[in-house]
DSSP file (Angstrom, degrees, kcal/mol; ACC not computed):
  #  RESIDUE AA STRUCTURE BP1 BP2  ACC     N-H-->O    O-->H-N    N-H-->O    O-->H-N    TCO  KAPPA ALPHA  PHI   PSI    X-CA   Y-CA   Z-CA
    1    1 A M     >        0   0    0      0, 0.0     4,-1.8     0, 0.0     5,-0.1   0.000 360.0 360.0 360.0 -35.4  -60.0   97.2   34.7
    2    2 A I  H  >  +     0   0    0      2,-0.2     4,-2.8     1,-0.2     5,-0.2   0.868 360.0  55.8 -67.5 -39.6  -57.4   94.7   36.0
    3    3 A T  H  > S+     0   0    0      1,-0.2     4,-2.8     2,-0.2     5,-0.3   0.972 109.0  44.7 -62.1 -52.7  -59.0   92.0   33.8
    4    4 A L  H  > S+     0   0    0      1,-0.2     4,-2.2     2,-0.2    -1,-0.2   0.845 111.4  53.9 -67.0 -29.0  -58.6   93.9   30.7
    5    5 A F  H  X S+     0   0    0     -4,-1.8     4,-2.6     2,-0.2     5,-0.3   0.950 110.8  47.0 -60.3 -49.7  -55.0   94.9   31.7
    6    6 A V  H  X S+     0   0    0     -4,-2.8     4,-2.8     1,-0.2    -2,-0.2   0.928 113.4  48.0 -59.4 -41.4  -54.2   91.1   32.1
    7    7 A I  H  X S+     0   0    0     -4,-2.8     4,-2.3     1,-0.2    -1,-0.2   0.921 112.0  50.0 -67.9 -38.8  -55.8   90.2   28.8
    8    8 A G  H  X S+     0   0    0     -4,-2.2     4,-2.6    -5,-0.3    -1,-0.2   0.905 110.3  48.9 -64.6 -37.8  -54.0   93.0   27.1
    9    9 A I  H  X S+     0   0    0     -4,-2.6     4,-3.4     1,-0.2     5,-0.2   0.948 112.3  48.8 -63.4 -50.3  -50.6   91.9   28.6
   10   10 A L  H  X S+     0   0    0     -4,-2.8     4,-2.3    -5,-0.3    -1,-0.2   0.903 112.3  48.0 -61.2 -38.0  -51.2   88.2   27.5
   11   11 A V  H  X S+     0   0    0     -4,-2.3     4,-1.9     2,-0.2    -1,-0.2   0.899 113.8  47.9 -66.2 -43.0  -52.2   89.3   24.0
   12   12 A F  H  X S+     0   0    0     -4,-2.6     4,-2.8    -5,-0.2    -2,-0.2   0.895 111.4  50.2 -60.9 -40.5  -49.1   91.5   23.9
   13   13 A T  H  X S+     0   0    0     -4,-3.4     4,-2.3     1,-0.2    -2,-0.2   0.884 110.6  49.3 -67.3 -38.3  -46.9   88.7   25.2
   14   14 A G  H  X S+     0   0    0     -4,-2.3     4,-2.4    -5,-0.2    -1,-0.2   0.863 111.6  47.2 -65.7 -35.7  -48.3   86.4   22.6
   15   15 A K  H  X S+     0   0    0     -4,-1.9     4,-2.5     2,-0.2     5,-0.2   0.944 112.8  51.2 -65.0 -50.8  -47.7   88.8   19.6
   16   16 A L  H  X S+     0   0    0     -4,-2.8     4,-2.6     2,-0.2    -2,-0.2   0.928 110.7  47.8 -53.7 -48.3  -44.2   89.5   21.0
   17   17 A I  H  X S+     0   0    0     -4,-2.3     4,-2.2     1,-0.2    -1,-0.2   0.950 111.7  51.0 -59.1 -49.9  -43.4   85.6   21.1
   18   18 A S  H  X S+     0   0    0     -4,-2.4     4,-2.4     1,-0.2    -2,-0.2   0.899 110.9  49.0 -55.7 -44.2  -44.8   85.2   17.6
   19   19 A F  H  X S+     0   0    0     -4,-2.5     4,-3.0     1,-0.2    -1,-0.2   0.880 110.3  50.4 -52.7 -48.7  -42.5   88.0   16.4
   20   20 A A  H  X S+     0   0    0     -4,-2.6     4,-2.1    -5,-0.2    -1,-0.2   0.860 109.2  49.7 -62.4 -37.9  -39.6   86.6   18.1
   21   21 A V  H  X S+     0   0    0     -4,-2.2     4,-2.5     2,-0.2     5,-0.2   0.941 111.9  49.7 -65.5 -50.1  -40.1   83.2   16.5
   22   22 A K  H  X S+     0   0    0     -4,-2.4     4,-2.4     1,-0.2    -2,-0.2   0.937 113.4  45.9 -53.4 -52.9  -40.5   84.8   13.0
   23   23 A A  H  X S+     0   0    0     -4,-3.0     4,-2.2     1,-0.2    -1,-0.2   0.916 110.4  51.9 -60.5 -41.2  -37.4   86.8   13.4
   24   24 A A  H  X S+     0   0    0     -4,-2.1     4,-2.3     2,-0.2    -1,-0.2   0.901 110.7  48.9 -65.6 -38.4  -35.3   83.9   14.7
   25   25 A W  H  X S+     0   0    0     -4,-2.5     4,-3.0     1,-0.2    -1,-0.2   0.929 110.7  51.2 -63.2 -41.2  -36.4   81.7   11.7
   26   26 A G  H  X S+     0   0    0     -4,-2.4     4,-2.1     1,-0.2    -2,-0.2   0.904 112.9  44.7 -67.7 -38.9  -35.5   84.5    9.3
   27   27 A I  H  X S+     0   0    0     -4,-2.2     4,-2.7     2,-0.2    -1,-0.2   0.889 110.7  54.0 -63.3 -43.6  -32.1   84.8   10.9
   28   28 A T  H  X S+     0   0    0     -4,-2.3     4,-2.5     1,-0.2    -2,-0.2   0.940 109.7  50.2 -60.9 -51.7  -31.6   81.1   11.0
   29   29 A K  H  X S+     0   0    0     -4,-3.0     4,-2.7     1,-0.2     5,-0.2   0.933 109.4  48.0 -48.6 -55.2  -32.4   81.0    7.2
   30   30 A G  H  X S+     0   0    0     -4,-2.1     4,-2.7     1,-0.2     5,-0.3   0.921 111.5  49.1 -58.4 -45.4  -30.0   83.6    6.3
   31   31 A V  H  X>S+     0   0    0     -4,-2.7     4,-2.5     1,-0.2     5,-1.2   0.903 112.9  48.2 -64.3 -35.2  -27.1   82.2    8.3
   32   32 A L  I  X>S+     0   0    0     -4,-2.5     5,-2.1    -5,-0.2     4,-0.6   0.947 114.8  44.6 -71.0 -41.3  -27.6   78.7    6.8
   33   33 A F  I  <5S+     0   0    0     -4,-2.7    -2,-0.2     3,-0.2    -1,-0.2   0.883 121.8  38.5 -59.6 -41.2  -27.9   80.0    3.2
   34   34 A V  I  <5S+     0   0    0     -4,-2.7    -2,-0.2    -5,-0.2    -1,-0.2   0.851 139.3   9.0 -81.3 -36.1  -24.8   82.4    3.6
   35   35 A I  I  X5S+     0   0    0     -4,-2.5     4,-1.9    -5,-0.3    -3,-0.2   0.782 123.8  54.5-116.3 -42.0  -22.6   80.1    5.8
   36   36 A G  I  X<S+     0   0    0     -5,-1.2     4,-2.3    -4,-0.6    -3,-0.2   0.937 107.3  44.7 -66.5 -56.1  -24.1   76.6    6.0
   37   37 A I  H  ><S+     0   0    0     -5,-2.1     4,-2.3     2,-0.2     5,-0.2   0.925 116.6  45.6 -64.5 -45.9  -24.6   75.6    2.3
   38   38 A P  H  > S+     0   0    0      0, 0.0     4,-2.3     0, 0.0     5,-0.2   0.939 114.2  50.3 -60.7 -42.0  -21.1   76.8    1.2
   39   39 A A  H  X S+     0   0    0     -4,-1.9     4,-2.1     1,-0.2    -2,-0.2   0.869 111.9  47.5 -66.5 -32.2  -19.5   75.1    4.2
   40   40 A M  H  X S+     0   0    0     -4,-2.3     4,-2.1     2,-0.2    -1,-0.2   0.904 111.3  49.4 -69.6 -37.7  -21.3   72.0    3.4
   41   41 A L  H  X S+     0   0    0     -4,-2.3     4,-2.2     2,-0.2    -2,-0.2   0.866 112.2  50.0 -64.1 -40.0  -20.3   72.1   -0.3
   42   42 A I  H  X S+     0   0    0     -4,-2.3     4,-2.5     1,-0.2    -2,-0.2   0.894 109.9  49.5 -67.2 -45.7  -16.7   72.7    0.7
   43   43 A A  H  X S+     0   0    0     -4,-2.1     4,-2.0    -5,-0.2    -2,-0.2   0.875 108.9  51.1 -65.2 -35.6  -16.6   69.9    3.1
   44   44 A L  H  <>S+     0   0    0     -4,-2.1     5,-2.8     2,-0.2     4,-0.2   0.935 111.8  49.7 -59.8 -47.3  -18.1   67.5    0.5
   45   45 A F  H ><5S+     0   0    0     -4,-2.2     3,-1.4     1,-0.2     5,-0.2   0.919 112.4  46.6 -66.5 -44.3  -15.4   68.6   -1.9
   46   46 A V  H 3<5S+     0   0    0     -4,-2.5    -1,-0.2     1,-0.3    -2,-0.2   0.828 106.0  57.0 -56.4 -38.1  -12.6   68.1    0.6
   47   47 A A  T 3<5S-     0   0    0     -4,-2.0    -1,-0.3    -5,-0.2    -2,-0.2   0.421 122.7-104.9 -84.8   7.4  -13.8   64.8    1.7
   48   48 A G  T < 5S+     0   0    0     -3,-1.4     2,-0.8    -4,-0.2     3,-0.3   0.556  83.6 127.4  94.8  11.1  -13.5   63.6   -1.9
   49   49 A L    >>< +     0   0    0     -5,-2.8     4,-2.6    -6,-0.2     3,-1.0  -0.282  21.2 141.7 -97.0  48.3  -17.4   63.5   -2.7
   50   50 A V  H 3>  +     0   0    0     -2,-0.8     4,-2.2     1,-0.3    -1,-0.2   0.828  65.3  61.0 -60.0 -28.4  -16.9   65.7   -5.8
   51   51 A S  H 34 S+     0   0    0     -3,-0.3    -1,-0.3     1,-0.2    -2,-0.1   0.813 113.9  34.1 -72.2 -26.6  -19.5   63.7   -7.6
   52   52 A L  H <> S+     0   0    0     -3,-1.0     4,-1.5     2,-0.1    -2,-0.2   0.772 114.5  57.6 -93.8 -24.5  -22.1   64.7   -5.0
   53   53 A A  H  X S+     0   0    0     -4,-2.6     4,-2.5     2,-0.2     5,-0.2   0.957 105.1  51.0 -63.5 -50.9  -20.7   68.3   -4.4
   54   54 A V  H  X S+     0   0    0     -4,-2.2     4,-2.8     1,-0.2     5,-0.2   0.912 107.1  49.4 -59.5 -49.6  -20.9   69.4   -8.1
   55   55 A P  H  > S+     0   0    0      0, 0.0     4,-2.5     0, 0.0     5,-0.2   0.926 113.4  49.0 -59.3 -44.5  -24.5   68.5   -8.8
   56   56 A L  H  X S+     0   0    0     -4,-1.5     4,-2.5     2,-0.2    -2,-0.2   0.909 110.2  50.5 -61.6 -36.7  -25.5   70.3   -5.6
   57   57 A L  H  X S+     0   0    0     -4,-2.5     4,-2.9     1,-0.2     5,-0.3   0.934 110.8  48.5 -66.8 -42.9  -23.6   73.3   -6.5
   58   58 A I  H  X S+     0   0    0     -4,-2.8     4,-2.2     1,-0.2    -1,-0.2   0.898 111.9  48.8 -65.7 -33.8  -25.2   73.4   -9.9
   59   59 A L  H  X S+     0   0    0     -4,-2.5     4,-2.6    -5,-0.2    -1,-0.2   0.905 113.8  48.7 -69.3 -37.9  -28.8   72.9   -8.4
   60   60 A A  H  X S+     0   0    0     -4,-2.5     4,-2.2    -5,-0.2    -2,-0.2   0.921 112.1  47.0 -70.5 -37.1  -27.9   75.8   -5.9
   61   61 A L  H  X S+     0   0    0     -4,-2.9     4,-2.0     2,-0.2     5,-0.2   0.920 111.6  52.1 -69.1 -40.8  -26.6   78.1   -8.7
   62   62 A L  H  X S+     0   0    0     -4,-2.2     4,-2.5    -5,-0.3     5,-0.3   0.968 111.4  46.8 -57.1 -52.3  -29.8   77.3  -10.8
   63   63 A A  H  X S+     0   0    0     -4,-2.6     4,-1.5     1,-0.2    -2,-0.2   0.871 112.1  50.2 -62.5 -38.7  -32.1   78.2   -7.9
   64   64 A V  H  < S+     0   0    0     -4,-2.2    -1,-0.2    -5,-0.2    -2,-0.2   0.788 117.8  37.8 -66.8 -30.9  -30.2   81.4   -7.2
   65   65 A F  H  < S+     0   0    0     -4,-2.0     4,-0.4    -3,-0.3    -2,-0.2   0.755 123.0  39.5 -95.3 -24.6  -30.3   82.6  -10.7
   66   66 A L  H  X S+     0   0    0     -4,-2.5     4,-2.8    -5,-0.2     5,-0.2   0.679  95.0  80.8-100.4 -16.6  -33.8   81.4  -11.7
   67   67 A W  H  X S+     0   0    0     -4,-1.5     4,-2.4    -5,-0.3     5,-0.3   0.970  96.9  44.9 -57.4 -57.2  -35.6   82.3   -8.4
   68   68 A P  H  >>S+     0   0    0      0, 0.0     5,-1.8     0, 0.0     4,-1.6   0.904 113.9  49.5 -59.9 -35.9  -36.0   86.1   -9.4
   69   69 A V  H  45S+     0   0    0     -4,-0.4     3,-0.5     1,-0.2    -2,-0.2   0.974 115.1  44.3 -65.8 -52.4  -37.1   85.2  -12.9
   70   70 A L  H  <5S+     0   0    0     -4,-2.8    -1,-0.2     1,-0.2    -3,-0.2   0.812 112.4  50.8 -53.8 -35.9  -39.7   82.7  -11.5
   71   71 A K  H  <5S-     0   0    0     -4,-2.4    -1,-0.2    -5,-0.2    -2,-0.2   0.698 115.3-116.3 -86.6 -20.0  -40.9   85.0   -8.9
   72   72 A G  T  <5       0   0    0     -4,-1.6    -3,-0.2    -3,-0.5    -2,-0.1   0.734 360.0 360.0  90.0  29.5  -41.4   87.8  -11.4
   73   73 A K      <       0   0    0     -5,-1.8    -4,-0.2     0, 0.0    -3,-0.1   0.430 360.0 360.0-105.0 360.0  -39.0   90.5  -10.3
């Protein structure tokens, strides 16, 4: 019985760690897309790299507007 309990605890711990990594990755992606990309574009614009910031902004806007169409929603 103790062996089954230990195996169960190990499996549960593995599943919990897997869930935590997936949740952390999802939160990180959300934060980077909501805060990181606009902050990077603003920093490039303020630093005088408009020739780099504008094409990146255009690519980001295309991705945002075309993603639902290409995904089929």
